[in-house]
PDB file with SEQRES, HELIX, SHEET and CRYST1 records, atoms N, CA, C and O in Angstrom:
SEQRES   1 A   83  UNK UNK UNK UNK UNK UNK UNK UNK UNK UNK UNK UNK UNK          
SEQRES   2 A   83  UNK UNK UNK UNK UNK UNK UNK UNK UNK UNK UNK UNK UNK          
SEQRES   3 A   83  UNK UNK UNK UNK UNK UNK UNK UNK UNK UNK UNK UNK UNK          
SEQRES   4 A   83  UNK UNK UNK UNK UNK UNK UNK UNK UNK UNK UNK UNK UNK          
SEQRES   5 A   83  UNK UNK UNK UNK UNK UNK UNK UNK UNK UNK UNK UNK UNK          
SEQRES   6 A   83  UNK UNK UNK UNK UNK UNK UNK UNK UNK UNK UNK UNK UNK          
SEQRES   7 A   83  UNK UNK UNK UNK UNK                                          
HELIX    1 AA1 UNK A   36  UNK A   57  1                                  22    
SHEET    1 AA1 4 UNK A  30  UNK A  33  0                                        
SHEET    2 AA1 4 UNK A  19  UNK A  22 -1                                        
SHEET    3 AA1 4 UNK A   8  UNK A  12 -1                                        
SHEET    4 AA1 4 UNK A  70  UNK A  74  1                                        
CRYST1    1.000    1.000    1.000  90.00  90.00  90.00 P 1           1          
ATOM      1  N   UNK A   1       1.363  -5.147 127.539  1.00  0.00           N  
ATOM      2  CA  UNK A   1       1.057  -5.844 126.300  1.00  0.00           C  
ATOM      3  C   UNK A   1       0.491  -4.712 125.272  1.00  0.00           C  
ATOM      4  O   UNK A   1      -0.289  -3.824 125.616  1.00  0.00           O  
ATOM      5  N   UNK A   2       0.954  -4.865 124.093  1.00  0.00           N  
ATOM      6  CA  UNK A   2       0.616  -3.948 123.060  1.00  0.00           C  
ATOM      7  C   UNK A   2      -0.587  -4.636 122.321  1.00  0.00           C  
ATOM      8  O   UNK A   2      -0.420  -5.736 121.795  1.00  0.00           O  
ATOM      9  N   UNK A   3      -1.761  -4.014 122.279  1.00  0.00           N  
ATOM     10  CA  UNK A   3      -2.901  -4.627 121.701  1.00  0.00           C  
ATOM     11  C   UNK A   3      -3.253  -4.048 120.300  1.00  0.00           C  
ATOM     12  O   UNK A   3      -4.046  -3.116 120.169  1.00  0.00           O  
ATOM     13  N   UNK A   4      -2.615  -4.657 119.256  1.00  0.00           N  
ATOM     14  CA  UNK A   4      -2.831  -4.269 117.888  1.00  0.00           C  
ATOM     15  C   UNK A   4      -3.345  -5.444 117.138  1.00  0.00           C  
ATOM     16  O   UNK A   4      -2.953  -6.583 117.392  1.00  0.00           O  
ATOM     17  N   UNK A   5      -4.251  -5.166 116.183  1.00  0.00           N  
ATOM     18  CA  UNK A   5      -4.776  -6.239 115.391  1.00  0.00           C  
ATOM     19  C   UNK A   5      -3.942  -6.428 114.058  1.00  0.00           C  
ATOM     20  O   UNK A   5      -4.077  -7.452 113.387  1.00  0.00           O  
ATOM     21  N   UNK A   6      -3.129  -5.473 113.716  1.00  0.00           N  
ATOM     22  CA  UNK A   6      -2.275  -5.651 112.559  1.00  0.00           C  
ATOM     23  C   UNK A   6      -0.867  -5.244 112.885  1.00  0.00           C  
ATOM     24  O   UNK A   6      -0.643  -4.481 113.825  1.00  0.00           O  
ATOM     25  N   UNK A   7       0.127  -5.757 112.097  1.00  0.00           N  
ATOM     26  CA  UNK A   7       1.473  -5.397 112.311  1.00  0.00           C  
ATOM     27  C   UNK A   7       1.747  -3.861 112.095  1.00  0.00           C  
ATOM     28  O   UNK A   7       0.978  -3.169 111.429  1.00  0.00           O  
ATOM     29  N   UNK A   8       2.838  -3.384 112.669  1.00  0.00           N  
ATOM     30  CA  UNK A   8       3.117  -1.990 112.684  1.00  0.00           C  
ATOM     31  C   UNK A   8       4.553  -1.852 112.427  1.00  0.00           C  
ATOM     32  O   UNK A   8       5.348  -2.659 112.908  1.00  0.00           O  
ATOM     33  N   UNK A   9       4.943  -0.825 111.658  1.00  0.00           N  
ATOM     34  CA  UNK A   9       6.359  -0.476 111.394  1.00  0.00           C  
ATOM     35  C   UNK A   9       6.502   0.986 111.791  1.00  0.00           C  
ATOM     36  O   UNK A   9       5.757   1.823 111.281  1.00  0.00           O  
ATOM     37  N   UNK A  10       7.471   1.339 112.721  1.00  0.00           N  
ATOM     38  CA  UNK A  10       7.714   2.707 113.184  1.00  0.00           C  
ATOM     39  C   UNK A  10       9.102   3.051 112.715  1.00  0.00           C  
ATOM     40  O   UNK A  10      10.070   2.364 113.041  1.00  0.00           O  
ATOM     41  N   UNK A  11       9.200   4.141 111.930  1.00  0.00           N  
ATOM     42  CA  UNK A  11      10.474   4.559 111.429  1.00  0.00           C  
ATOM     43  C   UNK A  11      10.964   5.874 112.038  1.00  0.00           C  
ATOM     44  O   UNK A  11      10.227   6.859 112.083  1.00  0.00           O  
ATOM     45  N   UNK A  12      12.233   5.880 112.514  1.00  0.00           N  
ATOM     46  CA  UNK A  12      12.827   7.087 112.949  1.00  0.00           C  
ATOM     47  C   UNK A  12      13.165   7.983 111.684  1.00  0.00           C  
ATOM     48  O   UNK A  12      13.533   7.450 110.637  1.00  0.00           O  
ATOM     49  N   UNK A  13      13.045   9.221 111.795  1.00  0.00           N  
ATOM     50  CA  UNK A  13      13.298  10.148 110.703  1.00  0.00           C  
ATOM     51  C   UNK A  13      14.624  10.998 111.006  1.00  0.00           C  
ATOM     52  O   UNK A  13      15.195  10.936 112.095  1.00  0.00           O  
ATOM     53  N   UNK A  14      15.004  11.698 110.076  1.00  0.00           N  
ATOM     54  CA  UNK A  14      16.155  12.620 110.277  1.00  0.00           C  
ATOM     55  C   UNK A  14      15.810  13.674 111.433  1.00  0.00           C  
ATOM     56  O   UNK A  14      16.678  14.080 112.206  1.00  0.00           O  
ATOM     57  N   UNK A  15      14.562  14.057 111.483  1.00  0.00           N  
ATOM     58  CA  UNK A  15      14.051  15.005 112.487  1.00  0.00           C  
ATOM     59  C   UNK A  15      13.869  14.155 113.812  1.00  0.00           C  
ATOM     60  O   UNK A  15      13.018  13.267 113.866  1.00  0.00           O  
ATOM     61  N   UNK A  16      14.631  14.434 114.792  1.00  0.00           N  
ATOM     62  CA  UNK A  16      14.385  13.570 116.088  1.00  0.00           C  
ATOM     63  C   UNK A  16      13.105  13.805 116.905  1.00  0.00           C  
ATOM     64  O   UNK A  16      12.845  13.176 117.931  1.00  0.00           O  
ATOM     65  N   UNK A  17      12.286  14.808 116.343  1.00  0.00           N  
ATOM     66  CA  UNK A  17      11.022  15.070 116.938  1.00  0.00           C  
ATOM     67  C   UNK A  17       9.892  14.263 116.267  1.00  0.00           C  
ATOM     68  O   UNK A  17       8.753  14.378 116.718  1.00  0.00           O  
ATOM     69  N   UNK A  18      10.121  13.501 115.282  1.00  0.00           N  
ATOM     70  CA  UNK A  18       9.051  12.963 114.433  1.00  0.00           C  
ATOM     71  C   UNK A  18       9.493  11.386 114.189  1.00  0.00           C  
ATOM     72  O   UNK A  18      10.669  11.044 114.067  1.00  0.00           O  
ATOM     73  N   UNK A  19       8.507  10.593 114.142  1.00  0.00           N  
ATOM     74  CA  UNK A  19       8.566   9.170 113.774  1.00  0.00           C  
ATOM     75  C   UNK A  19       7.384   8.927 112.805  1.00  0.00           C  
ATOM     76  O   UNK A  19       6.274   9.405 113.037  1.00  0.00           O  
ATOM     77  N   UNK A  20       7.645   8.182 111.726  1.00  0.00           N  
ATOM     78  CA  UNK A  20       6.587   7.803 110.778  1.00  0.00           C  
ATOM     79  C   UNK A  20       6.189   6.420 111.166  1.00  0.00           C  
ATOM     80  O   UNK A  20       6.970   5.738 111.829  1.00  0.00           O  
ATOM     81  N   UNK A  21       4.962   5.934 110.780  1.00  0.00           N  
ATOM     82  CA  UNK A  21       4.451   4.652 111.082  1.00  0.00           C  
ATOM     83  C   UNK A  21       3.475   4.214 110.026  1.00  0.00           C  
ATOM     84  O   UNK A  21       2.753   5.024 109.445  1.00  0.00           O  
ATOM     85  N   UNK A  22       3.460   2.903 109.780  1.00  0.00           N  
ATOM     86  CA  UNK A  22       2.471   2.361 108.847  1.00  0.00           C  
ATOM     87  C   UNK A  22       2.298   0.892 109.132  1.00  0.00           C  
ATOM     88  O   UNK A  22       3.106   0.277 109.827  1.00  0.00           O  
ATOM     89  N   UNK A  23       1.209   0.323 108.575  1.00  0.00           N  
ATOM     90  CA  UNK A  23       0.993  -1.085 108.753  1.00  0.00           C  
ATOM     91  C   UNK A  23       1.171  -1.861 107.370  1.00  0.00           C  
ATOM     92  O   UNK A  23       0.504  -1.550 106.384  1.00  0.00           O  
ATOM     93  N   UNK A  24       2.036  -2.808 107.358  1.00  0.00           N  
ATOM     94  CA  UNK A  24       2.122  -3.590 106.144  1.00  0.00           C  
ATOM     95  C   UNK A  24       0.940  -4.519 105.905  1.00  0.00           C  
ATOM     96  O   UNK A  24       0.814  -5.110 104.832  1.00  0.00           O  
ATOM     97  N   UNK A  25       0.060  -4.650 106.922  1.00  0.00           N  
ATOM     98  CA  UNK A  25      -1.056  -5.490 106.823  1.00  0.00           C  
ATOM     99  C   UNK A  25      -2.329  -4.699 106.407  1.00  0.00           C  
ATOM    100  O   UNK A  25      -3.317  -5.276 105.956  1.00  0.00           O  
ATOM    101  N   UNK A  26      -2.265  -3.424 106.570  1.00  0.00           N  
ATOM    102  CA  UNK A  26      -3.439  -2.621 106.348  1.00  0.00           C  
ATOM    103  C   UNK A  26      -3.261  -1.497 105.441  1.00  0.00           C  
ATOM    104  O   UNK A  26      -2.972  -0.375 105.858  1.00  0.00           O  
ATOM    105  N   UNK A  27      -3.429  -1.774 104.200  1.00  0.00           N  
ATOM    106  CA  UNK A  27      -3.160  -0.865 103.041  1.00  0.00           C  
ATOM    107  C   UNK A  27      -3.592   0.556 103.268  1.00  0.00           C  
ATOM    108  O   UNK A  27      -4.755   0.730 103.632  1.00  0.00           O  
ATOM    109  N   UNK A  28      -2.831   1.562 103.107  1.00  0.00           N  
ATOM    110  CA  UNK A  28      -3.237   2.913 103.184  1.00  0.00           C  
ATOM    111  C   UNK A  28      -3.116   3.563 104.516  1.00  0.00           C  
ATOM    112  O   UNK A  28      -3.333   4.767 104.655  1.00  0.00           O  
ATOM    113  N   UNK A  29      -2.751   2.740 105.553  1.00  0.00           N  
ATOM    114  CA  UNK A  29      -2.768   3.197 106.853  1.00  0.00           C  
ATOM    115  C   UNK A  29      -1.306   3.717 107.257  1.00  0.00           C  
ATOM    116  O   UNK A  29      -0.332   2.964 107.262  1.00  0.00           O  
ATOM    117  N   UNK A  30      -1.245   5.035 107.586  1.00  0.00           N  
ATOM    118  CA  UNK A  30       0.092   5.694 107.881  1.00  0.00           C  
ATOM    119  C   UNK A  30      -0.164   6.754 108.962  1.00  0.00           C  
ATOM    120  O   UNK A  30      -1.299   7.152 109.224  1.00  0.00           O  
ATOM    121  N   UNK A  31       0.873   7.165 109.537  1.00  0.00           N  
ATOM    122  CA  UNK A  31       0.764   8.276 110.432  1.00  0.00           C  
ATOM    123  C   UNK A  31       2.058   8.797 111.036  1.00  0.00           C  
ATOM    124  O   UNK A  31       3.098   8.198 110.765  1.00  0.00           O  
ATOM    125  N   UNK A  32       2.081   9.754 111.750  1.00  0.00           N  
ATOM    126  CA  UNK A  32       3.269  10.355 112.429  1.00  0.00           C  
ATOM    127  C   UNK A  32       3.055  10.556 113.864  1.00  0.00           C  
ATOM    128  O   UNK A  32       1.936  10.819 114.305  1.00  0.00           O  
ATOM    129  N   UNK A  33       4.126  10.436 114.634  1.00  0.00           N  
ATOM    130  CA  UNK A  33       4.037  10.764 116.061  1.00  0.00           C  
ATOM    131  C   UNK A  33       5.339  11.377 116.525  1.00  0.00           C  
ATOM    132  O   UNK A  33       6.314  11.494 115.783  1.00  0.00           O  
ATOM    133  N   UNK A  34       5.309  11.755 117.768  1.00  0.00           N  
ATOM    134  CA  UNK A  34       6.504  12.486 118.354  1.00  0.00           C  
ATOM    135  C   UNK A  34       7.453  11.498 119.071  1.00  0.00           C  
ATOM    136  O   UNK A  34       8.607  11.829 119.347  1.00  0.00           O  
ATOM    137  N   UNK A  35       6.982  10.357 119.350  1.00  0.00           N  
ATOM    138  CA  UNK A  35       7.798   9.338 120.112  1.00  0.00           C  
ATOM    139  C   UNK A  35       7.276   7.953 119.708  1.00  0.00           C  
ATOM    140  O   UNK A  35       6.234   7.816 119.067  1.00  0.00           O  
ATOM    141  N   UNK A  36       8.043   6.937 120.111  1.00  0.00           N  
ATOM    142  CA  UNK A  36       7.662   5.582 119.782  1.00  0.00           C  
ATOM    143  C   UNK A  36       6.235   5.358 120.475  1.00  0.00           C  
ATOM    144  O   UNK A  36       5.282   4.881 119.859  1.00  0.00           O  
ATOM    145  N   UNK A  37       6.185   5.733 121.763  1.00  0.00           N  
ATOM    146  CA  UNK A  37       4.981   5.525 122.514  1.00  0.00           C  
ATOM    147  C   UNK A  37       3.772   6.258 121.917  1.00  0.00           C  
ATOM    148  O   UNK A  37       2.664   5.725 121.991  1.00  0.00           O  
ATOM    149  N   UNK A  38       3.937   7.503 121.306  1.00  0.00           N  
ATOM    150  CA  UNK A  38       2.929   8.218 120.693  1.00  0.00           C  
ATOM    151  C   UNK A  38       2.477   7.518 119.432  1.00  0.00           C  
ATOM    152  O   UNK A  38       1.292   7.505 119.102  1.00  0.00           O  
ATOM    153  N   UNK A  39       3.486   6.904 118.691  1.00  0.00           N  
ATOM    154  CA  UNK A  39       3.047   6.200 117.520  1.00  0.00           C  
ATOM    155  C   UNK A  39       2.238   4.928 117.832  1.00  0.00           C  
ATOM    156  O   UNK A  39       1.284   4.583 117.134  1.00  0.00           O  
ATOM    157  N   UNK A  40       2.663   4.246 118.916  1.00  0.00           N  
ATOM    158  CA  UNK A  40       1.879   3.076 119.334  1.00  0.00           C  
ATOM    159  C   UNK A  40       0.338   3.458 119.696  1.00  0.00           C  
ATOM    160  O   UNK A  40      -0.622   2.780 119.330  1.00  0.00           O  
ATOM    161  N   UNK A  41       0.254   4.584 120.427  1.00  0.00           N  
ATOM    162  CA  UNK A  41      -1.086   5.042 120.922  1.00  0.00           C  
ATOM    163  C   UNK A  41      -1.888   5.428 119.625  1.00  0.00           C  
ATOM    164  O   UNK A  41      -3.034   5.018 119.436  1.00  0.00           O  
ATOM    165  N   UNK A  42      -1.248   6.206 118.781  1.00  0.00           N  
ATOM    166  CA  UNK A  42      -2.009   6.728 117.538  1.00  0.00           C  
ATOM    167  C   UNK A  42      -2.415   5.570 116.685  1.00  0.00           C  
ATOM    168  O   UNK A  42      -3.518   5.522 116.139  1.00  0.00           O  
ATOM    169  N   UNK A  43      -1.454   4.585 116.574  1.00  0.00           N  
ATOM    170  CA  UNK A  43      -1.708   3.451 115.677  1.00  0.00           C  
ATOM    171  C   UNK A  43      -2.841   2.535 116.187  1.00  0.00           C  
ATOM    172  O   UNK A  43      -3.622   2.004 115.397  1.00  0.00           O  
ATOM    173  N   UNK A  44      -2.912   2.366 117.479  1.00  0.00           N  
ATOM    174  CA  UNK A  44      -3.999   1.467 118.020  1.00  0.00           C  
ATOM    175  C   UNK A  44      -5.295   2.087 117.655  1.00  0.00           C  
ATOM    176  O   UNK A  44      -6.153   1.375 117.134  1.00  0.00           O  
ATOM    177  N   UNK A  45      -5.526   3.366 117.882  1.00  0.00           N  
ATOM    178  CA  UNK A  45      -6.786   4.022 117.617  1.00  0.00           C  
ATOM    179  C   UNK A  45      -7.024   4.240 116.243  1.00  0.00           C  
ATOM    180  O   UNK A  45      -8.166   4.176 115.786  1.00  0.00           O  
ATOM    181  N   UNK A  46      -5.933   4.519 115.475  1.00  0.00           N  
ATOM    182  CA  UNK A  46      -6.018   4.889 114.060  1.00  0.00           C  
ATOM    183  C   UNK A  46      -6.429   3.650 113.204  1.00  0.00           C  
ATOM    184  O   UNK A  46      -7.170   3.786 112.230  1.00  0.00           O  
ATOM    185  N   UNK A  47      -5.949   2.476 113.577  1.00  0.00           N  
ATOM    186  CA  UNK A  47      -6.297   1.181 112.946  1.00  0.00           C  
ATOM    187  C   UNK A  47      -7.667   0.979 113.083  1.00  0.00           C  
ATOM    188  O   UNK A  47      -8.296   0.562 112.110  1.00  0.00           O  
ATOM    189  N   UNK A  48      -8.263   1.222 114.201  1.00  0.00           N  
ATOM    190  CA  UNK A  48      -9.675   1.006 114.397  1.00  0.00           C  
ATOM    191  C   UNK A  48     -10.493   1.939 113.607  1.00  0.00           C  
ATOM    192  O   UNK A  48     -11.518   1.554 113.045  1.00  0.00           O  
ATOM    193  N   UNK A  49     -10.062   3.193 113.544  1.00  0.00           N  
ATOM    194  CA  UNK A  49     -10.839   4.196 112.600  1.00  0.00           C  
ATOM    195  C   UNK A  49     -10.618   3.872 111.203  1.00  0.00           C  
ATOM    196  O   UNK A  49     -11.533   4.042 110.397  1.00  0.00           O  
ATOM    197  N   UNK A  50      -9.514   3.432 110.848  1.00  0.00           N  
ATOM    198  CA  UNK A  50      -9.227   3.044 109.405  1.00  0.00           C  
ATOM    199  C   UNK A  50     -10.117   1.884 108.969  1.00  0.00           C  
ATOM    200  O   UNK A  50     -10.696   1.913 107.883  1.00  0.00           O  
ATOM    201  N   UNK A  51     -10.221   0.895 109.795  1.00  0.00           N  
ATOM    202  CA  UNK A  51     -11.148  -0.241 109.513  1.00  0.00           C  
ATOM    203  C   UNK A  51     -12.565   0.170 109.431  1.00  0.00           C  
ATOM    204  O   UNK A  51     -13.306  -0.271 108.552  1.00  0.00           O  
ATOM    205  N   UNK A  52     -12.975   1.057 110.383  1.00  0.00           N  
ATOM    206  CA  UNK A  52     -14.364   1.561 110.372  1.00  0.00           C  
ATOM    207  C   UNK A  52     -14.642   2.287 108.994  1.00  0.00           C  
ATOM    208  O   UNK A  52     -15.689   2.091 108.376  1.00  0.00           O  
ATOM    209  N   UNK A  53     -13.665   3.121 108.556  1.00  0.00           N  
ATOM    210  CA  UNK A  53     -13.816   3.781 107.326  1.00  0.00           C  
ATOM    211  C   UNK A  53     -14.016   2.841 106.177  1.00  0.00           C  
ATOM    212  O   UNK A  53     -14.865   3.026 105.305  1.00  0.00           O  
ATOM    213  N   UNK A  54     -13.142   1.762 106.220  1.00  0.00           N  
ATOM    214  CA  UNK A  54     -13.265   0.771 105.061  1.00  0.00           C  
ATOM    215  C   UNK A  54     -14.662   0.188 105.151  1.00  0.00           C  
ATOM    216  O   UNK A  54     -15.342   0.085 104.130  1.00  0.00           O  
ATOM    217  N   UNK A  55     -15.093  -0.178 106.283  1.00  0.00           N  
ATOM    218  CA  UNK A  55     -16.504  -0.811 106.408  1.00  0.00           C  
ATOM    219  C   UNK A  55     -17.511   0.179 105.852  1.00  0.00           C  
ATOM    220  O   UNK A  55     -18.382  -0.238 105.089  1.00  0.00           O  
ATOM    221  N   UNK A  56     -17.451   1.446 106.177  1.00  0.00           N  
ATOM    222  CA  UNK A  56     -18.422   2.419 105.831  1.00  0.00           C  
ATOM    223  C   UNK A  56     -18.460   2.580 104.265  1.00  0.00           C  
ATOM    224  O   UNK A  56     -19.528   2.740 103.675  1.00  0.00           O  
ATOM    225  N   UNK A  57     -17.246   2.531 103.621  1.00  0.00           N  
ATOM    226  CA  UNK A  57     -17.085   2.600 102.249  1.00  0.00           C  
ATOM    227  C   UNK A  57     -17.355   1.298 101.574  1.00  0.00           C  
ATOM    228  O   UNK A  57     -17.288   1.264 100.345  1.00  0.00           O  
ATOM    229  N   UNK A  58     -17.632   0.298 102.200  1.00  0.00           N  
ATOM    230  CA  UNK A  58     -17.818  -1.138 101.752  1.00  0.00           C  
ATOM    231  C   UNK A  58     -16.557  -1.524 100.893  1.00  0.00           C  
ATOM    232  O   UNK A  58     -16.679  -2.022  99.774  1.00  0.00           O  
ATOM    233  N   UNK A  59     -15.404  -1.280 101.445  1.00  0.00           N  
ATOM    234  CA  UNK A  59     -14.209  -1.835 100.961  1.00  0.00           C  
ATOM    235  C   UNK A  59     -13.736  -3.009 101.616  1.00  0.00           C  
ATOM    236  O   UNK A  59     -14.146  -3.244 102.753  1.00  0.00           O  
ATOM    237  N   UNK A  60     -12.855  -3.853 101.006  1.00  0.00           N  
ATOM    238  CA  UNK A  60     -12.414  -5.062 101.735  1.00  0.00           C  
ATOM    239  C   UNK A  60     -11.601  -4.760 102.915  1.00  0.00           C  
ATOM    240  O   UNK A  60     -10.796  -3.828 102.922  1.00  0.00           O  
ATOM    241  N   UNK A  61     -11.803  -5.541 103.917  1.00  0.00           N  
ATOM    242  CA  UNK A  61     -11.103  -5.351 105.277  1.00  0.00           C  
ATOM    243  C   UNK A  61     -10.105  -6.503 105.398  1.00  0.00           C  
ATOM    244  O   UNK A  61     -10.506  -7.664 105.318  1.00  0.00           O  
ATOM    245  N   UNK A  62      -8.861  -6.220 105.583  1.00  0.00           N  
ATOM    246  CA  UNK A  62      -7.902  -7.420 105.769  1.00  0.00           C  
ATOM    247  C   UNK A  62      -8.284  -8.066 107.117  1.00  0.00           C  
ATOM    248  O   UNK A  62      -8.735  -7.406 108.052  1.00  0.00           O  
ATOM    249  N   UNK A  63      -8.069  -9.441 107.162  1.00  0.00           N  
ATOM    250  CA  UNK A  63      -8.314 -10.113 108.385  1.00  0.00           C  
ATOM    251  C   UNK A  63      -7.228  -9.700 109.326  1.00  0.00           C  
ATOM    252  O   UNK A  63      -6.104  -9.458 108.887  1.00  0.00           O  
ATOM    253  N   UNK A  64      -7.509  -9.608 110.610  1.00  0.00           N  
ATOM    254  CA  UNK A  64      -6.519  -9.258 111.643  1.00  0.00           C  
ATOM    255  C   UNK A  64      -5.462 -10.282 111.634  1.00  0.00           C  
ATOM    256  O   UNK A  64      -5.708 -11.473 111.437  1.00  0.00           O  
ATOM    257  N   UNK A  65      -4.213  -9.781 111.861  1.00  0.00           N  
ATOM    258  CA  UNK A  65      -2.989 -10.602 111.891  1.00  0.00           C  
ATOM    259  C   UNK A  65      -3.013 -11.418 113.206  1.00  0.00           C  
ATOM    260  O   UNK A  65      -3.099 -10.810 114.273  1.00  0.00           O  
ATOM    261  N   UNK A  66      -2.944 -12.726 113.177  1.00  0.00           N  
ATOM    262  CA  UNK A  66      -2.926 -13.503 114.412  1.00  0.00           C  
ATOM    263  C   UNK A  66      -1.682 -13.369 115.177  1.00  0.00           C  
ATOM    264  O   UNK A  66      -1.692 -13.723 116.356  1.00  0.00           O  
ATOM    265  N   UNK A  67      -0.581 -12.886 114.632  1.00  0.00           N  
ATOM    266  CA  UNK A  67       0.685 -12.641 115.317  1.00  0.00           C  
ATOM    267  C   UNK A  67       1.302 -11.385 114.797  1.00  0.00           C  
ATOM    268  O   UNK A  67       2.306 -11.404 114.086  1.00  0.00           O  
ATOM    269  N   UNK A  68       0.633 -10.197 115.194  1.00  0.00           N  
ATOM    270  CA  UNK A  68       1.097  -8.915 114.649  1.00  0.00           C  
ATOM    271  C   UNK A  68       2.484  -8.726 115.354  1.00  0.00           C  
ATOM    272  O   UNK A  68       2.773  -9.200 116.453  1.00  0.00           O  
ATOM    273  N   UNK A  69       3.281  -7.981 114.578  1.00  0.00           N  
ATOM    274  CA  UNK A  69       4.646  -7.498 115.053  1.00  0.00           C  
ATOM    275  C   UNK A  69       4.701  -6.009 115.061  1.00  0.00           C  
ATOM    276  O   UNK A  69       3.886  -5.332 114.434  1.00  0.00           O  
ATOM    277  N   UNK A  70       5.694  -5.489 115.795  1.00  0.00           N  
ATOM    278  CA  UNK A  70       6.010  -4.068 115.883  1.00  0.00           C  
ATOM    279  C   UNK A  70       7.436  -4.014 115.562  1.00  0.00           C  
ATOM    280  O   UNK A  70       8.273  -4.522 116.308  1.00  0.00           O  
ATOM    281  N   UNK A  71       7.749  -3.398 114.446  1.00  0.00           N  
ATOM    282  CA  UNK A  71       9.233  -3.210 114.071  1.00  0.00           C  
ATOM    283  C   UNK A  71       9.526  -1.698 114.219  1.00  0.00           C  
ATOM    284  O   UNK A  71       8.766  -0.828 113.793  1.00  0.00           O  
ATOM    285  N   UNK A  72      10.644  -1.469 114.832  1.00  0.00           N  
ATOM    286  CA  UNK A  72      11.178  -0.027 114.964  1.00  0.00           C  
ATOM    287  C   UNK A  72      12.480  -0.006 114.214  1.00  0.00           C  
ATOM    288  O   UNK A  72      13.380  -0.772 114.556  1.00  0.00           O  
ATOM    289  N   UNK A  73      12.633   0.848 113.185  1.00  0.00           N  
ATOM    290  CA  UNK A  73      13.762   0.919 112.420  1.00  0.00           C  
ATOM    291  C   UNK A  73      14.021   2.419 112.013  1.00  0.00           C  
ATOM    292  O   UNK A  73      13.242   3.334 112.281  1.00  0.00           O  
ATOM    293  N   UNK A  74      15.222   2.562 111.325  1.00  0.00           N  
ATOM    294  CA  UNK A  74      15.419   3.881 110.674  1.00  0.00           C  
ATOM    295  C   UNK A  74      14.649   3.922 109.428  1.00  0.00           C  
ATOM    296  O   UNK A  74      14.303   2.916 108.810  1.00  0.00           O  
ATOM    297  N   UNK A  75      14.398   5.113 109.092  1.00  0.00           N  
ATOM    298  CA  UNK A  75      13.638   5.365 107.875  1.00  0.00           C  
ATOM    299  C   UNK A  75      14.280   4.768 106.644  1.00  0.00           C  
ATOM    300  O   UNK A  75      15.466   4.974 106.386  1.00  0.00           O  
ATOM    301  N   UNK A  76      13.460   3.998 105.856  1.00  0.00           N  
ATOM    302  CA  UNK A  76      14.066   3.501 104.603  1.00  0.00           C  
ATOM    303  C   UNK A  76      13.986   4.554 103.520  1.00  0.00           C  
ATOM    304  O   UNK A  76      12.986   5.245 103.328  1.00  0.00           O  
ATOM    305  N   UNK A  77      15.101   4.628 102.828  1.00  0.00           N  
ATOM    306  CA  UNK A  77      15.224   5.609 101.792  1.00  0.00           C  
ATOM    307  C   UNK A  77      15.255   4.984 100.296  1.00  0.00           C  
ATOM    308  O   UNK A  77      15.886   3.957 100.043  1.00  0.00           O  
ATOM    309  N   UNK A  78      14.612   5.610  99.460  1.00  0.00           N  
ATOM    310  CA  UNK A  78      14.603   5.005  98.132  1.00  0.00           C  
ATOM    311  C   UNK A  78      15.892   5.544  97.475  1.00  0.00           C  
ATOM    312  O   UNK A  78      16.243   6.717  97.608  1.00  0.00           O  
ATOM    313  N   UNK A  79      16.572   4.640  96.765  1.00  0.00           N  
ATOM    314  CA  UNK A  79      17.752   4.930  96.019  1.00  0.00           C  
ATOM    315  C   UNK A  79      17.297   5.507  94.689  1.00  0.00           C  
ATOM    316  O   UNK A  79      16.413   4.962  94.028  1.00  0.00           O  
ATOM    317  N   UNK A  80      17.955   6.692  94.284  1.00  0.00           N  
ATOM    318  CA  UNK A  80      17.638   7.129  92.917  1.00  0.00           C  
ATOM    319  C   UNK A  80      18.402   6.375  91.888  1.00  0.00           C  
ATOM    320  O   UNK A  80      19.594   6.118  92.057  1.00  0.00           O  
ATOM    321  N   UNK A  81      17.761   6.021  90.848  1.00  0.00           N  
ATOM    322  CA  UNK A  81      18.421   5.264  89.797  1.00  0.00           C  
ATOM    323  C   UNK A  81      18.894   6.155  88.640  1.00  0.00           C  
ATOM    324  O   UNK A  81      18.080   6.793  87.973  1.00  0.00           O  
ATOM    325  N   UNK A  82      20.168   6.194  88.412  1.00  0.00           N  
ATOM    326  CA  UNK A  82      20.724   7.076  87.449  1.00  0.00           C  
ATOM    327  C   UNK A  82      20.623   6.223  86.069  1.00  0.00           C  
ATOM    328  O   UNK A  82      21.006   5.056  85.997  1.00  0.00           O  
ATOM    329  N   UNK A  83      20.068   6.937  84.997  1.00  0.00           N  
ATOM    330  CA  UNK A  83      19.857   6.348  83.788  1.00  0.00           C  
ATOM    331  C   UNK A  83      20.928   6.514  82.869  1.00  0.00           C  
ATOM    332  O   UNK A  83      20.855   6.026  81.741  1.00  0.00           O  
TER     333      UNK A  83                                                      
END                                                                             
């Protein structure tokens, strides 16, 4: 079982040695890992550290997601808009 308090998105990148990750529930939380498993491990501990930092700075802390999801997808690219 994956024990996360917030949802997580893991994105494959063009470089097969790196994956990016972020939480849509936890603003400002991002990271990178060398595998999906590495991202899950780093995200679990990173989310706890991120919430502790928010508490320390007296910033709002989002409520934990009662049904967090983990999505693994290809990296989303922004399309450039020609004017």
